[in-house]
N, C-alpha and C positions, 0 to 999 in steps of 0.2 A: 822624709815627708812624706816618702812611700807609704809609712808604718801608719801613717797617721790616718793617710787615703783609706790603707785596708782596714784599718780596726772604725771609721767611721762609716765604711761600705759595708761591713759585718751588722754593726749595731742598724745600720740605716734595712738592711736585707732583714733582719730578725721582726722588724717593726713591719714590715710592707709597704717603706716608702723607698721614693726614688732620691729625694734630696734632703738637704739641708733646709732647706725653707720649706719642705712640707713636712719635715719633722717639728720645726721652730713654730710654723703656722698652728699644726696640731698641739704644740704643749700649750702656745695660747688658749684656744679656743676651750680646752681640757678647765685650766687653770678660770676663766672665763666662765663656765659651768659650774666649780667649785663654788664660784664667789656667790653667785647665784641662788645656788641652794643651800647654801652655809653663810648666810649675810656674817659679817664682822659684829655685829650686835647679837647674835644669838650664841655668842661666846663667852659675853661678859657672865660674871659671878652674878647672884642675887642673893 
């Protein structure tokens, strides 16, 4: 259990974040931005 907590703590520190919730919110915002910039319809072959 402590190994997982240490692992997650190190990852969060490298990302400059304090919690898993903060990391999850960031991931959601990055994905939303990507979807706005590159909509799925732009991926279709013509």
